[in-house]
TORPA-4810 file (N, C-alpha, C, O; in nm, 3 decimals):
<nodes>
NODE_1_-3.560_1.709_1.432_-3.445_1.700_1.395_-3.348_1.671_1.483_-3.256_1.606_1.433_M
NODE_2_-3.333_1.707_1.650_-3.265_1.680_1.714_-3.285_1.565_1.785_-3.192_1.525_1.856_S
NODE_3_-3.420_1.483_1.778_-3.458_1.355_1.833_-3.406_1.274_1.733_-3.367_1.159_1.759_G
NODE_4_-3.400_1.327_1.612_-3.359_1.192_1.492_-3.193_1.192_1.521_-3.140_1.083_1.544_L
NODE_5_-3.125_1.291_1.519_-2.978_1.299_1.539_-2.944_1.228_1.690_-2.831_1.181_1.708_I
NODE_6_-3.021_1.223_1.770_-2.939_1.163_1.883_-2.982_1.009_1.887_-2.929_0.927_1.962_K
NODE_7_-3.090_0.978_1.791_-3.126_0.817_1.782_-2.975_0.748_1.701_-2.915_0.802_1.608_S
NODE_8_-2.949_0.656_1.748_-2.869_0.543_1.701_-2.843_0.541_1.575_-2.751_0.594_1.513_S
NODE_9_-2.966_0.449_1.526_-2.996_0.421_1.415_-2.997_0.558_1.304_-2.967_0.546_1.186_I
NODE_10_-3.042_0.703_1.375_-3.031_0.764_1.269_-2.848_0.853_1.216_-2.799_0.922_1.127_A
NODE_11_-2.824_0.809_1.301_-2.643_0.843_1.377_-2.597_0.764_1.226_-2.549_0.818_1.127_R
NODE_12_-2.634_0.607_1.245_-2.553_0.533_1.158_-2.608_0.578_1.005_-2.526_0.637_0.935_K
NODE_13_-2.706_0.561_0.965_-2.773_0.650_0.861_-2.691_0.769_0.824_-2.633_0.761_0.716_L
NODE_14_-2.682_0.838_0.869_-2.614_0.946_0.815_-2.468_0.930_0.835_-2.402_1.005_0.764_V
NODE_15_-2.405_0.855_0.908_-2.261_0.784_0.871_-2.259_0.723_0.760_-2.160_0.736_0.688_M
NODE_16_-2.364_0.644_0.721_-2.362_0.562_0.577_-2.381_0.663_0.477_-2.296_0.653_0.388_A
NODE_17_-2.463_0.759_0.459_-2.502_0.829_0.363_-2.347_0.948_0.326_-2.302_0.967_0.213_L
NODE_18_-2.307_0.996_0.426_-2.184_1.064_0.421_-2.065_0.987_0.356_-1.989_1.036_0.272_S
NODE_19_-2.059_0.858_0.406_-1.954_0.763_0.374_-1.981_0.754_0.209_-1.893_0.774_0.125_G
NODE_20_-2.104_0.726_0.183_-2.140_0.693_0.032_-2.091_0.861_-0.068_-2.027_0.880_-0.171_L
NODE_21_-2.135_0.920_-0.007_-2.109_1.092_-0.074_-1.976_1.081_-0.086_-1.932_1.107_-0.198_F
NODE_22_-1.889_1.046_0.007_-1.735_1.049_0.001_-1.666_0.952_-0.112_-1.565_0.971_-0.180_L
NODE_23_-1.759_0.836_-0.106_-1.701_0.746_-0.222_-1.726_0.785_-0.360_-1.645_0.756_-0.448_V
NODE_24_-1.840_0.853_-0.387_-1.857_0.916_-0.512_-1.737_1.026_-0.544_-1.680_1.030_-0.653_V
NODE_25_-1.708_1.108_-0.440_-1.614_1.184_-0.446_-1.495_1.122_-0.479_-1.434_1.165_-0.577_F
NODE_26_-1.448_1.020_-0.410_-1.318_0.946_-0.434_-1.317_0.911_-0.554_-1.215_0.947_-0.612_L
NODE_27_-1.412_0.837_-0.638_-1.410_0.779_-0.731_-1.393_0.910_-0.860_-1.321_0.896_-0.960_T
NODE_28_-1.452_1.000_-0.839_-1.445_1.148_-0.942_-1.310_1.171_-0.925_-1.259_1.195_-1.035_Q
NODE_29_-1.201_1.174_-0.801_-1.089_1.217_-0.757_-0.979_1.113_-0.823_-0.868_1.147_-0.865_H
NODE_30_-1.027_0.994_-0.823_-0.914_0.904_-0.900_-0.948_0.930_-1.045_-0.846_0.946_-1.112_F
NODE_31_-1.053_0.940_-1.110_-1.077_0.928_-1.254_-0.979_1.053_-1.266_-0.863_1.012_-1.268_V
NODE_32_-0.985_1.193_-1.275_-0.932_1.269_-1.261_-0.758_1.243_-1.263_-0.685_1.231_-1.361_I
NODE_33_-0.729_1.241_-1.139_-0.600_1.205_-1.088_-0.539_1.095_-1.193_-0.421_1.099_-1.228_N
NODE_34_-0.620_1.010_-1.232_-0.533_0.913_-1.319_-0.475_0.962_-1.434_-0.369_0.920_-1.480_F
NODE_35_-0.562_1.073_-1.493_-0.544_1.136_-1.637_-0.379_1.177_-1.613_-0.289_1.182_-1.697_T
NODE_36_-0.376_1.201_-1.487_-0.208_1.295_-1.504_-0.086_1.182_-1.513_0.031_1.219_-1.504_S
NODE_37_-0.121_1.040_-1.530_-0.039_0.932_-1.540_-0.059_0.919_-1.712_0.040_0.904_-1.784_V
NODE_38_-0.184_0.926_-1.764_-0.216_0.907_-1.910_-0.219_1.000_-2.018_-0.190_0.979_-2.136_I
NODE_39_-0.264_1.120_-1.957_-0.293_1.227_-2.046_-0.244_1.358_-1.988_-0.339_1.436_-1.979_A
NODE_40_-0.171_1.392_-1.961_-0.122_1.513_-1.883_-0.193_1.630_-1.935_-0.233_1.715_-1.856_P
NODE_41_-0.210_1.640_-2.047_-0.307_1.793_-2.122_-0.436_1.756_-2.053_-0.470_1.854_-1.985_E
NODE_42_-0.519_1.660_-2.041_-0.611_1.614_-2.033_-0.644_1.671_-1.855_-0.746_1.732_-1.819_T
NODE_43_-0.538_1.635_-1.774_-0.550_1.646_-1.640_-0.544_1.802_-1.636_-0.625_1.863_-1.566_F
NODE_44_-0.446_1.869_-1.709_-0.437_2.015_-1.684_-0.566_2.084_-1.712_-0.586_2.194_-1.660_N
NODE_45_-0.667_2.022_-1.800_-0.765_2.061_-1.871_-0.869_2.064_-1.734_-0.931_2.163_-1.693_Q
NODE_46_-0.870_1.984_-1.701_-0.977_1.894_-1.577_-0.954_1.975_-1.456_-1.047_2.021_-1.389_W
NODE_47_-0.847_1.991_-1.433_-0.784_2.063_-1.277_-0.807_2.175_-1.317_-0.895_2.214_-1.241_S
NODE_48_-0.781_2.268_-1.398_-0.809_2.420_-1.439_-0.950_2.429_-1.414_-0.973_2.496_-1.314_H
NODE_49_-1.052_2.384_-1.471_-1.192_2.348_-1.472_-1.244_2.361_-1.326_-1.324_2.451_-1.296_F
NODE_50_-1.193_2.262_-1.228_-1.209_2.242_-1.091_-1.169_2.349_-1.044_-1.259_2.412_-0.988_M
NODE_51_-1.086_2.390_-1.044_-1.006_2.524_-0.993_-1.033_2.657_-1.011_-0.989_2.750_-0.944_G
NODE_52_-1.122_2.663_-1.125_-1.190_2.820_-1.138_-1.365_2.832_-1.163_-1.429_2.936_-1.168_Y
NODE_53_-1.420_2.683_-1.178_-1.569_2.683_-1.204_-1.627_2.695_-1.081_-1.614_2.608_-0.994_N
NODE_54_-1.709_2.826_-1.063_-1.805_2.888_-0.976_-1.851_2.784_-0.888_-1.824_2.777_-0.768_P
NODE_55_-1.920_2.703_-0.955_-1.995_2.574_-0.910_-1.908_2.472_-0.827_-1.917_2.415_-0.718_L
NODE_56_-1.848_2.474_-0.895_-1.736_2.386_-0.830_-1.684_2.437_-0.680_-1.700_2.390_-0.567_V
NODE_57_-1.624_2.539_-0.722_-1.533_2.622_-0.597_-1.658_2.664_-0.477_-1.657_2.619_-0.362_Q
NODE_58_-1.761_2.758_-0.532_-1.831_2.791_-0.429_-1.988_2.727_-0.381_-2.072_2.786_-0.313_F
NODE_59_-1.996_2.599_-0.436_-2.130_2.497_-0.410_-2.060_2.391_-0.379_-2.058_2.364_-0.259_V
NODE_60_-1.985_2.305_-0.470_-1.950_2.160_-0.465_-1.823_2.126_-0.338_-1.790_2.030_-0.269_L
NODE_61_-1.782_2.264_-0.360_-1.637_2.235_-0.265_-1.698_2.253_-0.104_-1.663_2.187_-0.006_Q
NODE_62_-1.770_2.331_-0.107_-1.805_2.342_0.072_-1.924_2.240_0.076_-1.988_2.250_0.181_P
NODE_63_-1.965_2.157_0.001_-2.065_2.048_0.045_-1.952_1.924_0.070_-1.967_1.843_0.162_I
NODE_64_-1.858_1.920_-0.008_-1.742_1.836_-0.015_-1.683_1.830_0.167_-1.683_1.741_0.252_L
NODE_65_-1.643_1.957_0.166_-1.591_1.970_0.326_-1.723_1.931_0.416_-1.699_1.835_0.489_I
NODE_66_-1.824_1.971_0.424_-1.924_1.947_0.506_-1.945_1.802_0.498_-1.964_1.742_0.604_A
NODE_67_-1.946_1.732_0.380_-1.986_1.574_0.404_-1.834_1.493_0.481_-1.840_1.378_0.524_G
NODE_68_-1.716_1.571_0.486_-1.604_1.477_0.534_-1.624_1.559_0.683_-1.569_1.489_0.768_V
NODE_69_-1.673_1.662_0.735_-1.700_1.695_0.876_-1.784_1.599_0.935_-1.757_1.523_1.028_V
NODE_70_-1.893_1.610_0.869_-2.014_1.509_0.937_-1.998_1.346_0.912_-2.072_1.270_0.975_I
NODE_71_-1.916_1.303_0.834_-1.874_1.152_0.818_-1.770_1.134_0.948_-1.767_1.031_1.015_H
NODE_72_-1.695_1.234_0.972_-1.600_1.200_1.076_-1.662_1.219_1.234_-1.647_1.142_1.329_F
NODE_73_-1.725_1.330_1.230_-1.824_1.357_1.347_-1.886_1.244_1.417_-1.876_1.200_1.531_V
NODE_74_-1.973_1.202_1.286_-2.061_1.091_1.323_-1.960_0.954_1.363_-1.998_0.860_1.434_M
NODE_75_-1.852_0.964_1.312_-1.777_0.840_1.359_-1.739_0.843_1.481_-1.753_0.747_1.556_G
NODE_76_-1.696_0.931_1.506_-1.642_0.979_1.667_-1.752_0.967_1.780_-1.732_0.938_1.899_F
NODE_77_-1.873_0.994_1.717_-2.015_0.984_1.837_-2.011_0.826_1.835_-1.997_0.763_1.940_I
NODE_78_-2.023_0.765_1.717_-2.070_0.646_1.762_-1.944_0.536_1.795_-1.968_0.417_1.818_L
NODE_79_-1.821_0.586_1.796_-1.733_0.490_1.892_-1.759_0.529_1.987_-1.789_0.449_2.076_E
NODE_80_-1.760_0.663_2.014_-1.799_0.694_2.156_-1.899_0.612_2.230_-1.882_0.564_2.342_A
NODE_81_-2.017_0.599_2.149_-2.144_0.531_2.197_-2.123_0.393_2.214_-2.177_0.344_2.313_Q
NODE_82_-2.040_0.297_2.120_-2.012_0.164_2.115_-1.925_0.152_2.281_-1.945_0.054_2.353_N
NODE_83_-1.847_0.243_2.316_-1.752_0.232_2.398_-1.813_0.240_2.539_-1.774_0.196_2.647_K
NODE_84_-1.908_0.300_2.505_-2.008_0.307_2.671_-2.091_0.199_2.689_-2.102_0.147_2.800_S
NODE_85_-2.170_0.146_2.564_-2.221_0.047_2.552_-2.167_-0.073_2.601_-2.225_-0.159_2.666_A
NODE_86_-2.066_-0.072_2.569_-1.963_-0.196_2.637_-1.929_-0.177_2.766_-1.953_-0.273_2.841_R
NODE_87_-1.889_-0.102_2.803_-1.851_-0.071_2.957_-1.723_-0.110_2.948_-1.652_-0.029_3.007_G
NODE_88_-1.650_-0.215_2.890_-1.524_-0.219_2.908_-1.469_-0.243_2.763_-1.551_-0.280_2.679_V
NODE_89_-1.347_-0.225_2.730_-1.287_-0.276_2.638_-1.225_-0.414_2.596_-1.150_-0.468_2.677_S
NODE_90_-1.250_-0.475_2.473_-1.194_-0.619_2.473_-1.073_-0.658_2.556_-0.978_-0.581_2.557_Y
NODE_91_-1.070_-0.753_2.614_-0.949_-0.839_2.690_-0.871_-0.870_2.577_-0.749_-0.852_2.573_V
NODE_92_-0.950_-0.923_2.470_-0.843_-0.985_2.361_-0.910_-1.021_2.238_-1.032_-1.036_2.238_K
NODE_93_-0.857_-1.034_2.157_-0.934_-1.049_2.023_-0.976_-1.201_1.983_-0.898_-1.242_1.897_Y
NODE_94_-1.056_-1.278_2.011_-1.056_-1.393_1.989_-1.142_-1.473_1.871_-1.241_-1.545_1.884_N
NODE_95_-1.064_-1.430_1.741_-1.092_-1.474_1.600_-1.200_-1.380_1.588_-1.197_-1.274_1.649_G
NODE_96_-1.299_-1.416_1.509_-1.420_-1.356_1.477_-1.541_-1.367_1.596_-1.660_-1.363_1.568_G
NODE_97_-1.497_-1.380_1.712_-1.624_-1.371_1.805_-1.652_-1.241_1.862_-1.759_-1.227_1.921_A
NODE_98_-1.573_-1.146_1.855_-1.638_-1.025_1.875_-1.660_-0.935_1.742_-1.770_-0.881_1.726_N
NODE_99_-1.567_-0.920_1.655_-1.596_-0.862_1.530_-1.444_-0.837_1.447_-1.341_-0.826_1.513_A
NODE_100_-1.442_-0.832_1.338_-1.309_-0.833_1.248_-1.244_-0.726_1.311_-1.292_-0.639_1.384_S
NODE_101_-1.091_-0.748_1.263_-1.005_-0.635_1.285_-1.045_-0.523_1.234_-1.048_-0.423_1.306_W
NODE_102_-1.078_-0.517_1.118_-1.127_-0.389_1.042_-1.232_-0.303_1.106_-1.221_-0.180_1.109_M
NODE_103_-1.330_-0.366_1.157_-1.444_-0.337_1.207_-1.405_-0.296_1.351_-1.432_-0.181_1.385_S
NODE_104_-1.347_-0.374_1.436_-1.300_-0.313_1.557_-1.200_-0.151_1.535_-1.193_-0.056_1.614_R
NODE_105_-1.146_-0.163_1.425_-1.047_-0.036_1.427_-1.070_0.078_1.337_-0.989_0.155_1.285_N
NODE_106_-1.197_0.073_1.328_-1.242_0.196_1.220_-1.251_0.308_1.276_-1.322_0.387_1.214_M
NODE_107_-1.205_0.346_1.371_-1.185_0.478_1.429_-1.019_0.522_1.376_-0.980_0.629_1.329_I
NODE_108_-0.938_0.390_1.406_-0.810_0.428_1.428_-0.784_0.475_1.255_-0.740_0.583_1.216_Y
NODE_109_-0.822_0.364_1.177_-0.785_0.396_1.031_-0.832_0.521_0.951_-0.777_0.584_0.860_T
NODE_110_-0.979_0.541_1.029_-1.035_0.691_0.990_-0.946_0.782_1.055_-0.921_0.878_0.983_G
NODE_111_-0.899_0.784_1.151_-0.811_0.888_1.224_-0.727_0.916_1.094_-0.756_1.004_1.014_L
NODE_112_-0.598_0.814_1.077_-0.510_0.826_1.002_-0.587_0.894_0.879_-0.566_1.013_0.854_V
NODE_113_-0.681_0.814_0.799_-0.733_0.896_0.696_-0.760_1.053_0.714_-0.722_1.137_0.632_V
NODE_114_-0.825_1.078_0.820_-0.828_1.206_0.855_-0.703_1.307_0.836_-0.711_1.412_0.771_L
NODE_115_-0.578_1.258_0.907_-0.453_1.326_0.913_-0.407_1.325_0.767_-0.341_1.421_0.730_A
NODE_116_-0.439_1.213_0.667_-0.398_1.252_0.538_-0.479_1.339_0.478_-0.432_1.426_0.405_F
NODE_117_-0.591_1.329_0.498_-0.667_1.462_0.444_-0.606_1.581_0.481_-0.618_1.673_0.400_L
NODE_118_-0.542_1.602_0.584_-0.508_1.750_0.634_-0.390_1.775_0.534_-0.397_1.880_0.470_G
NODE_119_-0.278_1.689_0.509_-0.187_1.688_0.415_-0.200_1.699_0.308_-0.116_1.762_0.243_L
NODE_120_-0.343_1.625_0.232_-0.372_1.642_0.099_-0.431_1.769_0.073_-0.429_1.812_-0.042_H
NODE_121_-0.489_1.841_0.174_-0.547_1.969_0.152_-0.398_2.059_0.142_-0.363_2.123_0.042_F
NODE_122_-0.329_2.048_0.256_-0.195_2.145_0.261_-0.146_2.139_0.146_-0.120_2.243_0.087_Y
NODE_123_-0.119_1.995_0.080_0.001_2.007_-0.040_-0.111_2.060_-0.158_-0.045_2.110_-0.249_D
NODE_124_-0.247_2.065_-0.185_-0.293_2.113_-0.309_-0.419_2.214_-0.278_-0.437_2.312_-0.351_F
NODE_125_-0.485_2.192_-0.193_-0.576_2.316_-0.169_-0.512_2.427_-0.110_-0.524_2.535_-0.168_W
NODE_126_-0.467_2.423_-0.038_-0.381_2.509_0.064_-0.306_2.625_-0.048_-0.311_2.748_-0.041_V
NODE_127_-0.241_2.545_-0.144_-0.139_2.549_-0.224_-0.213_2.640_-0.349_-0.169_2.737_-0.409_H
NODE_128_-0.358_2.561_-0.363_-0.403_2.636_-0.466_-0.485_2.781_-0.451_-0.506_2.870_-0.533_E
NODE_129_-0.520_2.766_-0.314_-0.576_2.880_-0.244_-0.469_3.012_-0.264_-0.491_3.117_-0.324_M
NODE_130_-0.381_2.981_-0.213_-0.255_3.104_-0.195_-0.224_3.125_-0.323_-0.203_3.243_-0.347_A
NODE_131_-0.210_3.034_-0.440_-0.172_3.103_-0.588_-0.321_3.183_-0.633_-0.302_3.284_-0.702_Y
NODE_132_-0.410_3.162_-0.614_-0.514_3.243_-0.657_-0.548_3.385_-0.562_-0.584_3.497_-0.598_K
NODE_133_-0.525_3.336_-0.443_-0.572_3.459_-0.344_-0.498_3.523_-0.276_-0.524_3.641_-0.252_Y
NODE_134_-0.407_3.474_-0.235_-0.258_3.536_-0.161_-0.170_3.604_-0.267_-0.155_3.726_-0.279_V
NODE_135_-0.111_3.502_-0.346_0.007_3.574_-0.445_-0.099_3.607_-0.558_-0.028_3.668_-0.638_E
NODE_136_-0.231_3.603_-0.613_-0.287_3.649_-0.707_-0.194_3.659_-0.846_-0.155_3.756_-0.911_V
NODE_137_-0.177_3.521_-0.862_-0.110_3.508_-0.994_-0.182_3.457_-1.131_-0.260_3.362_-1.116_K
NODE_138_-0.171_3.493_-1.223_-0.238_3.488_-1.352_-0.284_3.347_-1.353_-0.205_3.270_-1.299_A
NODE_139_-0.393_3.293_-1.403_-0.452_3.177_-1.450_-0.320_3.124_-1.561_-0.262_3.186_-1.651_E
NODE_140_-0.306_2.991_-1.513_-0.207_2.914_-1.579_-0.268_2.777_-1.597_-0.257_2.691_-1.510_D
NODE_141_-0.339_2.753_-1.722_-0.378_2.631_-1.717_-0.309_2.513_-1.770_-0.366_2.412_-1.811_P
NODE_142_-0.204_2.530_-1.767_-0.084_2.422_-1.814_-0.009_2.366_-1.684_0.070_2.272_-1.684_T
NODE_143_-0.048_2.439_-1.577_0.065_2.412_-1.445_0.053_2.300_-1.361_0.132_2.258_-1.276_R
NODE_144_-0.058_2.257_-1.398_-0.117_2.154_-1.273_-0.025_2.025_-1.277_0.016_1.970_-1.174_Y
NODE_145_0.001_1.983_-1.399_0.061_1.823_-1.390_0.214_1.844_-1.331_0.265_1.758_-1.259_H
NODE_146_0.270_1.941_-1.360_0.408_1.989_-1.348_0.404_1.991_-1.165_0.497_1.938_-1.104_A
NODE_147_0.292_2.053_-1.092_0.304_2.076_-0.966_0.246_1.967_-0.898_0.242_1.969_-0.775_E
NODE_148_0.198_1.862_-0.968_0.135_1.739_-0.895_0.282_1.659_-0.917_0.336_1.632_-0.809_T
NODE_149_0.341_1.625_-1.011_0.444_1.552_-1.038_0.533_1.591_-0.931_0.571_1.501_-0.855_V
NODE_150_0.576_1.719_-0.909_0.666_1.798_-0.833_0.635_1.768_-0.658_0.729_1.774_-0.579_E
NODE_151_0.530_1.745_-0.625_0.474_1.694_-0.507_0.510_1.557_-0.451_0.521_1.535_-0.330_K
NODE_152_0.527_1.475_-0.538_0.556_1.342_-0.523_0.770_1.337_-0.559_0.817_1.224_-0.573_F
NODE_153_0.834_1.416_-0.565_0.961_1.402_-0.586_1.021_1.362_-0.437_1.092_1.262_-0.434_A
NODE_154_1.000_1.430_-0.317_1.040_1.366_-0.233_1.020_1.222_-0.191_0.912_1.174_-0.225_P
NODE_155_1.100_1.149_-0.125_1.039_0.986_-0.121_0.951_0.977_0.008_0.852_0.905_-0.005_I
NODE_156_0.970_1.035_0.126_0.895_1.037_0.246_0.752_1.071_0.219_0.662_1.021_0.287_W
NODE_157_0.724_1.167_0.108_0.610_1.215_0.083_0.520_1.103_0.022_0.406_1.076_0.061_R
NODE_158_0.597_1.036_-0.089_0.530_0.961_-0.158_0.511_0.802_-0.058_0.415_0.732_-0.089_T
NODE_159_0.574_0.768_0.019_0.548_0.699_0.145_0.479_0.713_0.215_0.422_0.614_0.261_L
NODE_160_0.448_0.836_0.258_0.349_0.848_0.315_0.205_0.861_0.291_0.111_0.853_0.371_L
NODE_161_0.207_0.886_0.148_0.085_0.867_0.072_0.045_0.719_0.037_-0.070_0.675_0.037_Y
NODE_162_0.144_0.659_0.012_0.091_0.493_-0.032_0.056_0.412_0.137_-0.035_0.331_0.159_V
NODE_163_0.133_0.452_0.212_0.089_0.415_0.350_-0.063_0.454_0.404_-0.129_0.386_0.482_V
NODE_164_-0.104_0.577_0.345_-0.214_0.622_0.396_-0.319_0.580_0.315_-0.429_0.568_0.368_S
NODE_165_-0.300_0.544_0.149_-0.367_0.461_0.073_-0.418_0.345_0.127_-0.537_0.317_0.138_F
NODE_166_-0.298_0.258_0.170_-0.316_0.135_0.247_-0.452_0.143_0.359_-0.562_0.088_0.363_V
NODE_167_-0.389_0.229_0.433_-0.521_0.239_0.534_-0.640_0.257_0.498_-0.732_0.198_0.555_L
NODE_168_-0.660_0.336_0.402_-0.777_0.385_0.352_-0.836_0.285_0.275_-0.957_0.278_0.257_L
NODE_169_-0.741_0.194_0.222_-0.818_0.048_0.168_-0.902_-0.019_0.292_-1.023_-0.039_0.283_S
NODE_170_-0.833_-0.050_0.399_-0.867_-0.103_0.513_-1.002_-0.042_0.554_-1.103_-0.112_0.556_L
NODE_171_-1.005_0.113_0.592_-1.128_0.216_0.605_-1.235_0.129_0.537_-1.324_0.062_0.590_H
NODE_172_-1.199_0.150_0.373_-1.292_0.116_0.290_-1.356_-0.061_0.295_-1.471_-0.089_0.262_L
NODE_173_-1.267_-0.148_0.336_-1.340_-0.250_0.324_-1.415_-0.280_0.392_-1.490_-0.369_0.352_W
NODE_174_-1.439_-0.223_0.535_-1.528_-0.231_0.607_-1.628_-0.175_0.623_-1.736_-0.220_0.661_H
NODE_175_-1.590_-0.034_0.587_-1.711_0.091_0.591_-1.785_0.088_0.469_-1.907_0.076_0.481_G
NODE_176_-1.738_0.097_0.356_-1.820_0.069_0.220_-1.917_-0.014_0.216_-2.031_0.021_0.185_F
NODE_177_-1.870_-0.181_0.260_-1.997_-0.268_0.260_-2.081_-0.232_0.361_-2.201_-0.227_0.333_A
NODE_178_-2.041_-0.203_0.491_-2.151_-0.190_0.606_-2.226_-0.043_0.552_-2.312_0.008_0.624_S
NODE_179_-2.201_-0.001_0.465_-2.301_0.122_0.454_-2.427_0.077_0.421_-2.532_0.111_0.476_S
NODE_180_-2.413_-0.009_0.320_-2.537_-0.048_0.275_-2.661_-0.113_0.350_-2.781_-0.102_0.324_F
NODE_181_-2.575_-0.209_0.489_-2.648_-0.279_0.590_-2.694_-0.209_0.702_-2.774_-0.251_0.786_Q
NODE_182_-2.619_-0.061_0.697_-2.710_0.050_0.758_-2.783_0.151_0.706_-2.813_0.254_0.765_S
NODE_183_-2.818_0.116_0.572_-2.942_0.154_0.515_-3.046_0.062_0.494_-3.153_0.089_0.441_M
NODE_184_-3.011_-0.047_0.537_-3.146_-0.155_0.539_-3.100_-0.226_0.435_-3.147_-0.340_0.443_G
NODE_185_-3.030_-0.214_0.341_-2.998_-0.322_0.191_-2.986_-0.432_0.258_-2.902_-0.462_0.343_V
NODE_186_-3.100_-0.509_0.203_-3.061_-0.670_0.253_-3.160_-0.719_0.155_-3.279_-0.691_0.167_N
NODE_187_-3.117_-0.788_0.065_-3.184_-0.870_-0.046_-3.127_-0.941_-0.123_-3.014_-0.959_-0.078_N
NODE_188_-3.147_-1.023_-0.267_-3.071_-1.091_-0.314_-2.942_-1.050_-0.406_-2.857_-1.120_-0.460_K
NODE_189_-2.964_-0.894_-0.404_-2.830_-0.813_-0.482_-2.702_-0.810_-0.393_-2.585_-0.808_-0.432_Y
NODE_190_-2.760_-0.812_-0.236_-2.666_-0.792_-0.130_-2.507_-0.845_-0.180_-2.417_-0.770_-0.217_S
NODE_191_-2.502_-0.985_-0.170_-2.394_-1.041_-0.211_-2.288_-0.976_-0.277_-2.171_-0.959_-0.244_P
NODE_192_-2.374_-0.932_-0.410_-2.295_-0.880_-0.531_-2.229_-0.761_-0.495_-2.111_-0.740_-0.522_V
NODE_193_-2.329_-0.652_-0.410_-2.285_-0.534_-0.371_-2.193_-0.530_-0.287_-2.108_-0.444_-0.305_I
NODE_194_-2.181_-0.605_-0.188_-2.078_-0.661_-0.110_-1.960_-0.694_-0.179_-1.856_-0.643_-0.137_Q
NODE_195_-1.955_-0.776_-0.284_-1.819_-0.806_-0.352_-1.782_-0.676_-0.439_-1.669_-0.662_-0.484_K
NODE_196_-1.882_-0.585_-0.461_-1.824_-0.488_-0.584_-1.754_-0.387_-0.472_-1.656_-0.323_-0.512_I
NODE_197_-1.800_-0.366_-0.322_-1.763_-0.283_-0.261_-1.654_-0.297_-0.214_-1.589_-0.195_-0.190_A
NODE_198_-1.587_-0.459_-0.180_-1.465_-0.513_-0.184_-1.378_-0.500_-0.268_-1.264_-0.485_-0.224_K
NODE_199_-1.392_-0.501_-0.393_-1.329_-0.485_-0.506_-1.301_-0.313_-0.517_-1.184_-0.281_-0.536_I
NODE_200_-1.377_-0.229_-0.510_-1.365_-0.044_-0.465_-1.238_-0.070_-0.381_-1.121_-0.051_-0.416_F
NODE_201_-1.282_-0.115_-0.269_-1.189_-0.084_-0.163_-1.037_-0.118_-0.172_-0.950_-0.070_-0.100_A
NODE_202_-1.017_-0.210_-0.274_-0.882_-0.276_-0.305_-0.817_-0.182_-0.430_-0.705_-0.131_-0.427_V
NODE_203_-0.896_-0.173_-0.522_-0.879_-0.115_-0.655_-0.849_0.052_-0.650_-0.749_0.099_-0.704_V
NODE_204_-0.931_0.121_-0.590_-0.904_0.254_-0.581_-0.797_0.297_-0.547_-0.712_0.354_-0.615_I
NODE_205_-0.797_0.261_-0.391_-0.692_0.308_-0.316_-0.516_0.257_-0.390_-0.416_0.327_-0.405_P
NODE_206_-0.537_0.123_-0.421_-0.403_0.097_-0.480_-0.405_0.138_-0.626_-0.325_0.074_-0.695_L
NODE_207_-0.473_0.225_-0.688_-0.479_0.312_-0.819_-0.420_0.452_-0.794_-0.355_0.518_-0.875_G
NODE_208_-0.463_0.495_-0.638_-0.383_0.610_-0.605_-0.253_0.620_-0.545_-0.179_0.718_-0.541_F
NODE_209_-0.228_0.466_-0.484_-0.100_0.460_-0.483_0.035_0.445_-0.586_0.150_0.487_-0.572_A
NODE_210_-0.029_0.366_-0.699_0.042_0.344_-0.819_0.072_0.509_-0.877_0.183_0.545_-0.917_F
NODE_211_-0.048_0.596_-0.874_-0.018_0.744_-0.918_0.113_0.792_-0.888_0.202_0.828_-0.965_I
NODE_212_0.108_0.782_-0.691_0.192_0.902_-0.637_0.336_0.800_-0.664_0.447_0.853_-0.677_A
NODE_213_0.319_0.659_-0.670_0.463_0.612_-0.708_0.523_0.610_-0.859_0.640_0.600_-0.895_I
NODE_214_0.415_0.620_-0.928_0.448_0.668_-1.096_0.556_0.805_-1.121_0.664_0.816_-1.178_Y
NODE_215_0.463_0.902_-1.047_0.528_1.037_-1.054_0.639_1.033_-0.957_0.726_1.115_-0.986_H
NODE_216_0.657_0.984_-0.883_0.801_0.980_-0.789_0.916_0.939_-0.877_1.029_0.987_-0.883_H
NODE_217_0.850_0.816_-0.961_0.999_0.736_-1.059_0.993_0.820_-1.184_1.096_0.812_-1.251_L
NODE_218_0.896_0.902_-1.238_0.886_0.982_-1.367_0.888_1.125_-1.336_0.794_1.196_-1.371_N
NODE_219_1.005_1.180_-1.261_1.000_1.364_-1.234_1.059_1.411_-1.371_1.142_1.367_-1.451_P
NODE_220_0.972_1.530_-1.358_0.981_1.639_-1.499_1.126_1.684_-1.472_1.159_1.755_-1.377_I
NODE_221_1.216_1.629_-1.577_1.374_1.702_-1.565_1.352_1.821_-1.645_1.445_1.894_-1.609_T
NODE_222_1.290_1.879_-1.725_1.302_1.939_-1.823_1.247_2.135_-1.770_1.250_2.224_-1.855_H
</nodes>
């Protein structure tokens, strides 16, 4: 296992697999969050299930956290490895001579996404843990929609979320598509896979940004 992790190919494979795992989570997360716009009662039901189901809380949630940690740690290791291999940084970017802008700046968009995850965990996960285990409040299956809308009341938080989703889109634009290449997928279906990955990289972050803006513009007033 030690030799495998030290291998550059193995690192890229772990990076790709953890990235695809996070894409699956991102899709599921978007589906649930979008119901907060079109069906608040459904959003409350799903959120309550996710917040109190033991399998989700004590098995899937730790797996998700591990996936996030592995993905970003591998990203930092590969970035350091690439810089070491190059010896010197690019003096300038000359069109497509070296690599695309997104490819060269994956570490930076990734760092912003990581910082955004920290804010997101603080806004929702930390609040949820405090509600259940610190304040020890009674279960309230109807509270989630109102709490979510309230988070987007400040314009600064809404804008911060929107900017983060734009950078997430840039990160996915290169990362999602390249994950399949890292796993050796190169056949007649590759162009279709690449197009689907690019569409996903635009549609899902745009959808998240829409949710944030929608809740900011439609506060609960009663």
